[in-house]
C-alpha positions as CSV (number, residue, x, y, z in Angstrom):
1,X,29.1,12.4,29.7
2,X,25.7,11.4,31.1
3,X,24.1,8.0,30.8
4,X,22.4,7.3,27.5
5,X,19.0,5.8,27.8
6,X,17.4,3.9,24.9
7,X,13.6,3.9,24.9
8,X,11.9,0.6,25.5
9,X,10.2,0.6,22.1
10,X,13.6,0.6,20.4
11,X,15.0,-2.3,22.3
12,X,12.1,-4.5,23.4
13,X,9.9,-6.3,20.9
14,X,6.3,-5.1,21.3
15,X,3.1,-5.5,19.3
16,X,3.2,-2.7,16.7
17,X,0.6,-1.5,14.2
18,X,1.0,0.3,10.8
19,X,-1.5,3.1,10.4
20,X,-1.2,3.0,6.6
21,X,-1.7,-0.7,5.9
22,X,-3.6,-1.8,9.0
23,X,-1.0,-4.5,9.6
24,X,0.0,-5.7,13.1
25,X,3.3,-7.4,13.9
26,X,5.6,-8.0,16.9
27,X,8.9,-6.2,16.7
28,X,10.9,-3.0,17.4
29,X,11.0,0.4,15.7
30,X,13.8,-1.1,13.6
31,X,11.5,-3.8,12.2
32,X,9.1,-2.1,9.8
33,X,5.8,-3.0,8.2
34,X,6.4,-5.7,5.6
35,X,4.0,-4.0,3.2
36,X,5.1,-0.3,3.2
37,X,8.2,-0.2,5.5
38,X,6.7,2.1,8.1
39,X,8.1,1.7,11.6
40,X,4.5,1.7,13.0
41,X,3.4,2.6,16.5
42,X,3.1,0.5,19.6
43,X,-0.4,-1.2,19.4
44,X,-1.1,-0.4,23.1
45,X,-1.0,3.3,22.1
46,X,-3.7,2.9,19.4
47,X,-7.4,3.1,19.7
48,X,-9.8,1.1,17.4
49,X,-12.6,3.6,16.6
50,X,-14.8,0.9,15.0
51,X,-15.2,-0.8,18.4
52,X,-16.5,2.3,20.1
53,X,-20.2,3.4,20.3
54,X,-21.2,6.1,17.9
55,X,-21.3,9.6,19.4
């Protein structure tokens, strides 16, 4: 059997953001949003559109 690799976002706590509730927290995919329970996404992978100039 080959070596099983667990992705970083499941083992290491990172800044995560919920797309539904606009809540940010530090945790893993197992620690969900305290408002809706979503696992959220890693905040570094998100882009805040309001901070960008209009097209």
